[in-house]
MARBA-151954 format. One record per residue (C-alpha): y, z, x; residue in three letters. Coordinates in steps of 0.5 Angstrom, whole numbers, plus 500, padded with zeros to 3 digits. Layout:
% MARBA-151954
<<Y,Z,X>,Ala> ...
% end
This chain:
% MARBA-151954
<<500,500,500>,Met> <<505,501,506>,Ser> <<506,500,513>,Thr> <<505,506,518>,Ile> <<511,506,522>,Ile> <<516,511,523>,Pro> <<522,510,517>,Pro> <<529,508,519>,Arg> <<535,511,515>,Asp> <<540,506,512>,Pro> <<544,506,519>,Ala> <<537,503,522>,Gly> <<535,509,526>,Arg> <<528,512,526>,Phe> <<527,518,522>,Gly> <<521,520,525>,Gly> <<518,523,519>,Gln> <<513,517,518>,Gly> <<506,517,520>,Ala> <<504,512,526>,Tyr> <<498,510,531>,Pro> <<497,516,535>,Ala> <<494,515,543>,Gly> <<490,522,542>,Ala> <<483,522,540>,Thr> <<483,523,532>,Ala> <<480,530,530>,Pro> <<474,530,527>,Ala> <<471,536,523>,Thr> <<464,538,524>,Met> <<462,538,517>,Phe> <<456,542,514>,Thr> <<451,538,510>,Arg> <<451,541,503>,Leu> <<444,542,502>,Gln> <<444,546,509>,Asp> <<450,550,506>,Ala> <<446,555,502>,Glu> <<441,557,507>,Pro> <<446,558,512>,Asn> <<450,562,508>,Leu> <<444,566,506>,Arg> <<442,568,513>,Ala> <<449,569,515>,Ala> <<450,574,510>,Leu> <<444,577,510>,Ser> <<445,579,517>,Val> <<452,581,516>,Ala> <<450,586,510>,Ile> <<444,589,514>,Thr> <<448,590,520>,Gln> <<454,593,517>,Leu> <<451,598,512>,Thr> <<447,601,518>,Gly> <<454,603,521>,Ile> <<458,609,520>,Glu> <<465,609,518>,Ala> <<470,609,523>,Ala> <<473,615,526>,Glu> <<481,616,525>,Glu> <<485,611,529>,Glu> <<479,607,531>,Ala> <<478,600,529>,Pro> <<474,598,523>,Val> <<468,595,524>,Pro> <<467,588,520>,Ala> <<464,581,520>,Ala> <<467,575,517>,Val> <<464,569,513>,Ile> <<469,564,514>,Ala> <<466,558,509>,Ala> <<470,553,505>,Ser> <<472,555,498>,Pro> <<467,553,493>,Gly> <<461,554,498>,Ala> <<458,560,494>,Gly> <<460,565,499>,Lys> <<462,570,494>,Ser> <<456,569,489>,Arg> <<451,569,495>,Leu> <<454,576,497>,Ala> <<453,579,491>,Arg> <<446,577,490>,Glu> <<444,579,497>,Leu> <<448,586,496>,Leu> <<443,587,490>,Glu> <<437,586,494>,Ser> <<440,589,501>,Cys> <<444,595,498>,Ala> <<443,595,491>,Gly> <<442,603,491>,Asp> <<448,604,496>,Lys> <<455,605,494>,Pro> <<459,598,495>,Val> <<466,597,494>,Val> <<468,589,492>,Phe> <<475,587,493>,His> <<478,581,489>,Ala> <<485,578,489>,Pro> <<486,580,481>,Thr> <<483,584,476>,Leu> <<481,577,472>,Ala> <<477,575,478>,Leu> <<474,582,479>,Cys> <<471,582,472>,Glu> <<468,575,473>,Glu> <<465,578,479>,Ala> <<462,584,476>,Ala> <<459,580,470>,Asp> <<456,576,475>,His> <<453,582,478>,Ala> <<450,584,472>,Arg> <<447,577,470>,Glu> <<443,578,476>,Ile> <<440,585,474>,Gly> <<445,589,478>,Gly> <<450,595,476>,Ala> <<457,594,476>,Ala> <<463,597,474>,His> <<471,595,475>,Val> <<476,599,476>,Ile> <<482,597,472>,Arg> <<489,599,475>,Gly> <<494,604,472>,Arg> <<498,598,469>,Phe> <<493,594,467>,Ala> <<492,593,459>,Thr> <<487,598,456>,Asp> <<482,594,453>,Pro> <<481,599,447>,Ala> <<488,598,446>,Glu> <<491,592,448>,Pro> <<498,594,446>,Asp> <<498,600,451>,Gln> <<497,600,459>,Gln> <<491,604,462>,Met> <<496,609,464>,Cys> <<501,612,459>,Arg> <<506,614,464>,Lys> <<506,607,468>,Pro> <<514,607,470>,Ala> <<513,614,473>,Leu> <<507,613,476>,Val> <<509,607,479>,Ala> <<515,611,483>,Arg> <<510,616,485>,Gly> <<505,610,488>,Ile> <<511,607,492>,Ser> <<512,614,495>,Leu> <<505,615,497>,Gly> <<504,621,493>,Leu> <<497,623,491>,Asn> <<497,621,483>,Ile> <<492,625,481>,Arg> <<494,631,483>,Glu> <<502,629,481>,Ser> <<501,626,474>,Phe> <<493,627,472>,Cys> <<490,634,473>,Phe> <<491,639,479>,Asn> <<487,646,478>,Asp> <<489,648,471>,Asp> <<495,643,470>,Ala> <<493,637,466>,Arg> <<497,631,464>,Cys> <<499,631,456>,Glu> <<495,625,456>,Phe> <<489,627,460>,Ala> <<484,628,454>,Gly> <<485,621,452>,Ser> <<487,617,458>,Cys> <<484,610,459>,Ala> <<485,610,466>,Trp> <<481,617,468>,Leu> <<476,615,463>,Arg> <<473,609,467>,Gln> <<471,615,473>,Phe> <<467,619,468>,Glu> <<460,619,471>,Pro> <<457,614,466>,Asp> <<462,609,467>,Gln> <<461,609,475>,Thr> <<454,606,476>,Ile> <<453,601,481>,Gly> <<457,597,485>,His> <<465,598,484>,Arg> <<470,592,483>,Tyr> <<477,593,485>,Met> <<483,589,486>,Ala> <<485,587,493>,Thr> <<491,591,492>,Ser> <<487,597,492>,Tyr> <<486,596,500>,Leu> <<493,599,501>,Gly> <<492,606,497>,Tyr> <<487,612,498>,Pro> <<481,611,494>,Asp> <<482,614,487>,Pro> <<476,618,487>,Asp> <<470,620,491>,Ala> <<466,614,490>,Tyr> <<465,614,498>,Asp> <<462,607,499>,Gly> <<458,605,505>,Val> <<461,598,505>,Leu> <<467,595,503>,Arg> <<467,587,501>,Val> <<474,583,501>,Val> <<474,577,498>,Asp> <<479,572,500>,Glu> <<485,573,505>,Thr> <<488,580,505>,Phe> <<492,581,512>,Trp> <<499,579,509>,Ala> <<499,585,505>,Gln> <<498,590,511>,Gln> <<505,588,514>,Leu> <<512,591,511>,Ser> <<519,590,513>,Phe> <<525,595,513>,Val> <<532,594,514>,Thr> <<537,600,515>,Ile> <<544,599,515>,Gly> <<547,601,522>,Ile> <<552,606,519>,Asp> <<548,610,514>,Glu> <<543,610,520>,Phe> <<548,614,524>,Arg> <<550,619,519>,Leu> <<548,626,520>,Pro> <<542,627,516>,Arg> <<544,632,510>,Thr> <<537,633,507>,Phe> <<535,636,514>,Met> <<535,644,513>,Lys> <<538,648,519>,His> <<536,655,516>,Phe> <<530,659,515>,Thr> <<527,661,508>,Arg> <<531,668,509>,Arg> <<537,664,510>,Gly> <<538,665,518>,Arg> <<541,659,522>,Lys> <<536,657,527>,Glu> <<540,654,533>,Glu> <<534,650,535>,Ser> <<534,646,529>,Arg> <<541,645,529>,Val> <<541,642,537>,Lys> <<535,638,535>,Ala> <<539,635,529>,His> <<545,633,534>,Ala> <<540,630,539>,Asp> <<537,626,533>,Leu> <<544,623,531>,Ile> <<546,622,538>,Gly> <<540,618,540>,Ala> <<542,614,533>,Ala> <<549,612,536>,His> <<546,610,543>,Ala> <<541,606,540>,Leu> <<546,602,535>,Val> <<551,602,541>,Asp> <<546,598,545>,Ala> <<544,594,540>,Leu> <<551,591,538>,Ile> <<552,590,546>,Ala> <<546,586,547>,Gly> <<543,591,552>,Arg> <<536,593,552>,Pro> <<535,599,547>,Pro> <<529,601,552>,Leu> <<534,602,557>,Asp> <<536,608,554>,Leu> <<535,615,557>,Pro> <<529,617,552>,Tyr> <<522,618,553>,Ser> <<516,616,548>,Ala> <<515,623,547>,Ala> <<523,624,545>,Asp> <<522,618,540>,Tyr> <<516,621,537>,Arg> <<519,628,537>,Gly> <<525,624,533>,Phe> <<520,621,528>,Ala> <<517,628,527>,Arg> <<524,631,525>,Leu> <<525,625,520>,Glu> <<519,626,517>,Tyr> <<520,634,517>,Ala> <<525,633,511>,Ala> <<519,630,507>,Gln> <<516,637,506>,Ala> <<522,641,503>,Asp> <<521,636,497>,Ile> <<516,639,492>,Pro> <<511,633,489>,Ala> <<511,633,481>,Pro> <<506,637,477>,Thr> <<502,634,471>,Pro> <<504,640,467>,Asp> <<512,638,468>,Gln> <<516,634,463>,Thr> <<517,627,464>,Glu> <<524,629,465>,Thr> <<522,634,471>,Glu> <<518,629,474>,Gln> <<523,624,474>,Ser> <<528,628,477>,Gln> <<523,630,483>,Leu> <<522,623,484>,Leu> <<529,621,485>,Thr> <<530,627,490>,Arg> <<523,624,494>,Ala> <<526,617,493>,Glu> <<532,619,496>,Asp> <<529,622,502>,Ala> <<523,617,503>,Leu> <<529,612,504>,Arg> <<531,616,510>,His> <<525,619,512>,Val> <<520,613,512>,Ser> <<525,608,514>,Trp> <<528,612,520>,Tyr> <<522,615,523>,Ala> <<519,607,523>,Ser> <<525,606,528>,Val> <<523,611,533>,Trp> <<516,610,532>,Thr> <<517,603,534>,Cys> <<521,605,540>,Leu> <<516,610,542>,Ala> <<510,605,542>,Ala> <<514,600,546>,Ala> <<515,605,551>,Lys> <<508,607,551>,Glu> <<506,600,553>,Ala> <<511,600,559>,Gly> <<516,594,556>,Arg> <<523,593,558>,Thr> <<524,589,551>,Thr> <<523,590,544>,Ile> <<520,585,539>,Glu> <<519,589,533>,Arg> <<526,592,532>,Leu> <<532,588,532>,Arg> <<540,588,530>,Leu> <<541,582,524>,Ile> <<546,581,519>,Arg> <<544,582,512>,Gly> <<548,581,506>,Asn> <<555,581,510>,Gly> <<553,588,514>,Arg> <<549,589,520>,Met> <<542,592,519>,Val> <<537,594,524>,Ile> <<530,590,522>,Arg> <<524,593,523>,Val> <<517,589,523>,Cys> <<511,594,522>,Arg> <<503,593,521>,Lys> <<499,598,517>,His> <<492,598,520>,Pro> <<486,599,514>,Pro> <<487,606,510>,Lys> <<479,606,509>,His> <<474,607,515>,Arg> <<468,604,512>,Gln> <<465,597,515>,Pro> <<468,591,512>,Met> <<465,584,510>,Leu> <<471,579,510>,Ile> <<469,573,505>,Leu> <<475,568,507>,Asp> <<475,561,508>,Ala> <<481,561,512>,Asp> <<480,568,516>,Ala> <<483,568,523>,Asp> <<480,572,528>,Pro> <<487,573,532>,Glu> <<490,576,526>,Ile> <<484,580,523>,Val> <<484,583,530>,Gly> <<491,585,530>,Ala> <<490,589,524>,Leu> <<485,594,528>,Asp> <<479,591,525>,Ile> <<473,590,530>,Asp> <<470,583,529>,Leu> <<463,584,531>,Gln> <<460,578,527>,Arg> <<463,571,525>,Thr> <<460,565,521>,Ala> <<464,559,520>,His> <<462,553,515>,Met> <<466,547,513>,Val> <<464,543,507>,Leu> <<466,535,506>,Arg> <<470,535,500>,Pro> <<467,530,495>,Asn> <<474,527,494>,Ala> <<479,521,495>,Glu> <<485,524,498>,Val> <<492,520,498>,Val> <<497,523,502>,Gln> <<505,521,502>,Val> <<506,520,510>,His> <<514,519,510>,Asp> <<517,525,506>,Arg> <<517,532,508>,Arg> <<518,534,500>,Met> <<522,541,503>,Thr> <<523,547,498>,His> <<530,546,498>,Gly> <<530,538,496>,Ser> <<525,540,490>,Leu> <<529,545,488>,Leu> <<536,541,488>,Gln> <<534,534,487>,Gly> <<534,533,480>,Thr> <<532,525,481>,Asp> <<526,527,486>,Leu> <<523,532,480>,Arg> <<524,526,475>,Glu> <<520,522,480>,Thr> <<515,527,481>,Trp> <<514,527,473>,Arg> <<513,520,473>,Arg> <<508,520,478>,Val> <<504,526,474>,Ile> <<505,522,467>,Arg> <<502,516,471>,Arg> <<496,520,474>,Glu> <<495,524,467>,Val> <<494,517,463>,Leu> <<489,514,469>,Ser> <<485,521,468>,Asp> <<485,520,461>,Arg> <<483,513,461>,Val> <<478,514,466>,Glu> <<475,520,462>,Lys> <<477,525,467>,Gly> <<477,532,466>,Arg> <<484,534,467>,Gly> <<490,534,472>,Val> <<492,540,476>,Leu> <<499,540,479>,Val> <<501,545,484>,Gly> <<507,547,488>,Ala> <<511,553,490>,Ser> <<512,558,484>,Arg> <<520,557,484>,Lys> <<519,549,484>,Val> <<514,550,478>,Val> <<519,554,474>,Leu> <<524,549,475>,Arg> <<520,543,472>,Phe> <<519,548,466>,Phe> <<526,549,466>,Glu> <<527,541,466>,Asp> <<523,540,460>,Ala> <<527,545,456>,Gly> <<523,552,457>,His> <<528,558,457>,Asp> <<525,564,461>,Phe> <<531,568,460>,Asp> <<529,575,458>,Gly> <<522,574,460>,Leu> <<519,578,466>,Ser> <<516,575,472>,Asp> <<509,576,469>,Asp> <<511,574,462>,Glu> <<514,567,465>,Ala> <<508,566,470>,Ser> <<503,567,464>,Arg> <<507,562,460>,Phe> <<507,557,466>,Met> <<499,558,467>,Leu> <<497,557,460>,Glu> <<502,552,458>,Thr> <<500,544,459>,Pro> <<507,541,462>,Leu> <<507,533,462>,His> <<500,533,460>,Gly> <<498,537,466>,Ala> <<496,544,468>,His> <<500,548,473>,Trp> <<499,553,479>,Leu> <<502,555,485>,Trp> <<501,557,492>,Phe> <<499,564,494>,Gly> <<495,569,490>,Gly> <<494,565,484>,Arg> <<491,560,487>,Ser> <<485,564,491>,Leu> <<478,565,488>,Gly> <<479,562,481>,Thr> <<474,557,478>,Asn> <<478,556,472>,Arg> <<480,549,474>,Tyr> <<473,547,478>,Arg> <<472,541,472>,Asp> <<478,538,473>,Phe> <<478,531,476>,Ser> <<485,530,479>,Thr> <<490,535,483>,Val> <<497,533,485>,Ile> <<500,538,491>,Val> <<508,537,491>,Ile> <<511,539,497>,Gly> <<508,545,501>,Arg> <<509,553,502>,Glu> <<514,554,508>,Glu> <<516,561,510>,Leu> <<523,561,513>,Pro> <<523,561,521>,Val> <<526,568,521>,Glu> <<520,571,516>,Ala> <<515,567,520>,Leu> <<517,570,526>,Glu> <<517,577,523>,Asp> <<510,576,521>,His> <<509,575,528>,Gly> <<513,581,530>,Arg> <<509,585,526>,Ala> <<502,583,528>,Leu> <<503,582,535>,Trp> <<510,585,537>,Gly> <<511,589,543>,Asp> <<504,588,547>,Arg> <<504,591,554>,Ala> <<506,585,559>,Gly> <<506,579,554>,Val> <<512,577,550>,Asp> <<512,572,544>,Leu> <<516,566,544>,Glu> <<522,566,539>,Phe> <<526,560,537>,Val> <<533,560,539>,Ala> <<539,559,534>,Pro> <<542,552,535>,Gly> <<550,551,536>,Glu> <<551,553,528>,Asp> <<547,559,529>,Gly> <<541,556,525>,Ala> <<534,557,527>,Leu> <<530,550,527>,Arg> <<523,549,529>,Leu> <<522,544,534>,Pro> <<518,537,531>,Asp> <<511,536,534>,Arg> <<506,531,534>,Glu> <<500,533,529>,Val> <<494,529,528>,Leu> <<491,527,521>,Tyr> <<484,527,520>,Glu> <<483,520,517>,Met> <<476,518,513>,Ser> <<475,512,517>,Asp> <<476,515,524>,Gly> <<483,512,526>,Ser> <<488,516,530>,Ala> <<494,517,526>,Lys> <<500,522,527>,Ala> <<506,525,524>,Val> <<512,529,527>,Arg> <<512,536,524>,Leu> <<516,542,525>,Pro> <<511,547,528>,Cys> <<513,554,531>,His> <<512,554,539>,Pro> <<509,560,540>,Asp> <<501,559,539>,Pro> <<500,566,535>,Leu> <<506,565,531>,Ile> <<503,558,529>,Arg> <<497,561,527>,Arg> <<501,565,522>,Val> <<504,558,520>,Gln> <<498,555,519>,Val> <<495,560,514>,Gln> <<501,560,510>,Thr> <<503,553,510>,Arg> <<497,548,511>,Glu> <<491,553,509>,Leu> <<495,555,503>,Ala> <<495,547,501>,Thr> <<488,547,502>,Arg> <<486,553,498>,Gln> <<490,550,492>,Leu> <<487,543,492>,Val> <<480,547,493>,Glu> <<481,550,486>,Arg> <<477,543,484>,Leu> <<471,546,488>,Arg> <<471,539,491>,Leu> <<465,540,496>,Ala> <<460,541,490>,Arg> <<463,536,485>,Ser> <<458,531,483>,Glu> <<463,526,482>,Thr> <<469,524,487>,Arg> <<475,527,485>,Lys> <<482,525,486>,Arg> <<487,529,491>,Val> <<494,527,492>,Ile> <<498,531,497>,Leu> <<505,530,496>,Gly> <<508,531,503>,Cys> <<507,529,510>,Asn> <<503,535,513>,Met> <<496,534,515>,Pro> <<491,539,512>,Val> <<485,541,516>,Pro> <<479,540,513>,Gly> <<481,534,508>,Leu> <<480,527,511>,Pro> <<485,522,508>,Val> <<483,516,505>,Asp> <<490,513,504>,Glu> <<497,514,507>,Leu> <<502,511,503>,Val> <<510,511,503>,Ser> <<513,515,498>,Trp> <<517,509,495>,Gln> <<510,505,495>,Ala> <<507,511,491>,Phe> <<512,512,486>,Cys> <<512,508,479>,Pro> <<517,503,478>,Thr> <<521,505,472>,Arg> <<518,500,467>,Pro> <<511,503,469>,Val> <<514,510,468>,Ala> <<516,507,461>,Ala> <<510,504,460>,Leu> <<506,511,462>,Thr> <<511,515,457>,Asp> <<510,511,451>,Ala> <<503,510,452>,Val> <<501,517,452>,Leu> <<506,519,447>,Glu> <<505,513,442>,Lys> <<499,509,445>,Gly> <<504,503,447>,Gly> <<510,500,448>,Ile> <<515,494,446>,Arg> <<518,491,452>,Leu> <<525,489,448>,Ser> <<531,492,450>,Asp> <<531,496,443>,Ala> <<524,497,444>,Gly> <<524,500,451>,Leu> <<530,505,449>,Val> <<526,507,443>,Glu> <<519,508,446>,Asp> <<521,511,453>,Ala> <<528,514,452>,Pro> <<527,519,458>,Thr> <<526,513,463>,Val> <<531,508,459>,Phe> <<536,513,455>,Pro> <<541,507,453>,Thr> <<541,500,451>,Leu> <<546,499,457>,Asp> <<541,502,462>,Ser> <<535,497,460>,Ile> <<540,491,460>,Lys> <<543,493,467>,Ser> <<536,494,470>,Phe> <<533,488,467>,Arg> <<539,484,470>,Lys> <<537,487,477>,Arg> <<530,487,477>,Glu> <<527,484,470>,Gly> <<522,487,466>,Val> <<515,483,466>,Asp> <<509,485,463>,Ala> <<504,482,468>,Arg> <<508,485,474>,Ala> <<507,492,470>,Ile> <<500,491,469>,Leu> <<499,489,477>,Gly> <<502,496,479>,Ala> <<496,500,475>,Leu> <<489,502,477>,Ser> <<484,496,475>,Pro> <<481,501,470>,Arg> <<488,502,466>,Leu> <<490,495,467>,Arg> <<483,493,463>,Gly> <<485,497,457>,Gln> <<492,495,456>,Leu> <<493,489,451>,His> <<499,484,452>,Val> <<501,482,445>,Met> <<507,479,442>,His> <<509,482,435>,Leu> <<515,482,430>,Lys> <<516,488,426>,Glu> <<516,487,418>,Asp> <<524,488,417>,Arg> <<530,484,417>,Pro> <<533,481,423>,His> <<526,483,427>,Ala> <<525,479,433>,Arg> <<519,477,436>,Leu> <<518,481,443>,Cys> <<512,483,448>,Glu> <<509,489,448>,Ala> <<503,493,451>,Leu> <<498,497,447>,Val> <<492,501,450>,Leu> <<486,500,446>,Ala> <<478,499,447>,Gly> <<478,492,444>,Ser> <<483,486,441>,Gly> <<482,488,434>,Glu> <<483,496,436>,Glu> <<489,494,439>,Ala> <<491,490,432>,Leu> <<490,496,428>,Arg> <<494,501,434>,Ser> <<500,496,434>,Ala> <<501,497,426>,Glu> <<500,504,427>,Thr> <<505,505,432>,Ile> <<510,501,430>,Trp> <<509,500,422>,Gly> <<508,493,418>,Pro> <<508,487,423>,Leu> <<510,480,420>,Lys> <<506,477,426>,Gln> <<502,480,432>,Cys> <<499,475,437>,Val> <<495,476,443>,Gly> <<499,473,449>,Ala> <<497,466,450>,Gly> <<492,466,444>,Glu> <<495,461,440>,Gly> <<494,459,433>,Asp> <<487,459,433>,Arg> <<487,467,434>,Ala> <<492,467,429>,Gly> <<488,464,424>,Ala> <<482,469,426>,Arg> <<487,475,425>,Ala> <<490,472,418>,Asp> <<483,473,415>,Ala> <<482,480,418>,Val> <<489,483,416>,Leu> <<492,480,410>,Gly> <<495,473,412>,Gly> <<499,477,418>,His> <<500,473,424>,Arg> <<496,477,429>,Ile> <<491,475,435>,Gly> <<485,479,436>,Thr> <<484,478,444>,Ser> <<487,481,450>,Pro> <<489,477,455>,Val> <<487,479,463>,Ser> <<493,480,468>,Pro> <<491,474,471>,Ser> <<492,469,465>,Ser> 
% end
């Protein structure tokens, strides 16, 4: 469809965004044969489960032992893991984490189907199955605040010795932990990895299905002015009211160190040159945390007002205690590593003020051995979280798909959000693919993009989300077809779900792309401040903006040819790993919702940007201009999907396809420039669709009607006749193009004397 050369801009300069022949050897994935996938997976999982269930839980501060099974989405690793858990660890307590509650329930249902026992832990804010208008917890707002503070929720809100919540007797959340409800393996959302276990289930193995590493990172920003202020929440007096000079001095030393640190950051001096040791910084962190102990936690027998007041005090303190302590802890760790520069802490400008930015990682709270089932698992990232990978298994299955990729457009987030015309062109592409899918008896079209871009498409179509929460808006977009397709977005929503496995086409618009600063913050949190090793960061340009350098990245072509494209890539190899996880592999996860490897029919994959995706060999690289439907084709697509046919007269085009040709002037000016021809339209369509479109000449049964050309979708000529009258009402004349009088005479006998031809005309006639 297009020539593969770097495109030129209007001035004739090369833009560098298009694909071109590469000198390097074309990449070739070593695919596992589908018939070998299950036995290989079964063997790898069996060994991993047997080994991990024989290991004791890790000691505090020690790495957690783990095994990774990195097999393609749809390979069956989750299903096989549940089967083997029943046979290898059926009588042992096992916790199975999935990305969402819905996936947990689906997994538990499968465990029961194969003869196992399973129970699902629903979150406190999940819907109560017994009372759908209620949440599991009857104090959700207060509990949410308590969770963010790291409180023991049971002791603070549920029951603590004789103190009990007023709803404890009928609490849906507590009821699921009763002995008769907790039989078998436990299924919980992945978000529970960041919190202590809600009871004493004490599993011997923790299975984590799909990626989880990003939720182990956090980022804090602290205003420099508030960081230098005296800590008014610190106590200088003993319980007997006596002023303690040591506390006063410690407080003064802390504030002095805060001023010195901020001054060094502002002046651009290395903070680690300050005259403080790692022990000093650890002492400052302990001093910050000491204030937290003076604030009592809520108790279950208090009123909601009393609980809220205590939470407010704790929130104020936590904002200071935890965040401020993280600064000193970060400095202490860098000192202990023998560093002279610090990477995880820096001074930046945020919201018009100078702030300290701290990047943190949080090793697993749970000490049980982990079995990680993640197609995209990266050993370097997992290892950075203090997880000891003792066994890994990798497997990639070949997708049974025709992959078409646009090679000369990046389709950036900003261009899609700001480009009304660009989104309209994508709407036309989607409608064309929906029509082709229906004609070819497909099972549906899935469209994926970032959530903000999906939201903008819905707003373009007239949907109003004002007054809806994010969850309500997400539920609406997931459940409401738009332009004939279903919609999904990158991230957790596109992990694990089998909802779209029977669909026949997937279209990915653009890509997920973390801003450079956010990408580097992920790298800082994971690998920052290692002893003797520095990360490489992108230097700002003259305008202060951070821009990734372009680097040649090879496509994997299904025919073995070597094609490449210039793509923004981070220069640090570790941070590049994060970029691949959040960008390239996010696209593959979304595409794989169609379960391509196990599909019995060849599915269609459209990649709407120039980014090569690992594990997806490309069948055809196309230019954006060649791939986009022309306006007449777009008009045909809209009219056929809505009505079943289109008239090619000026008035007919406006009435049948008002989105593409909204006024008579718009079609007249287009006809002057490019013309509207039925055979040209048909020539741009797929053979299957082309074969079901019938070219006809028709005249409506009304005064002053003129003979006009039309296209009607039908399985036969006689069906096209009936469809034409159904679509446009009574007709004085309807003749298949080129059929002549004999065809008209045949039709006269069929339809009461009206001039109607019966046979379709092929595009070549």
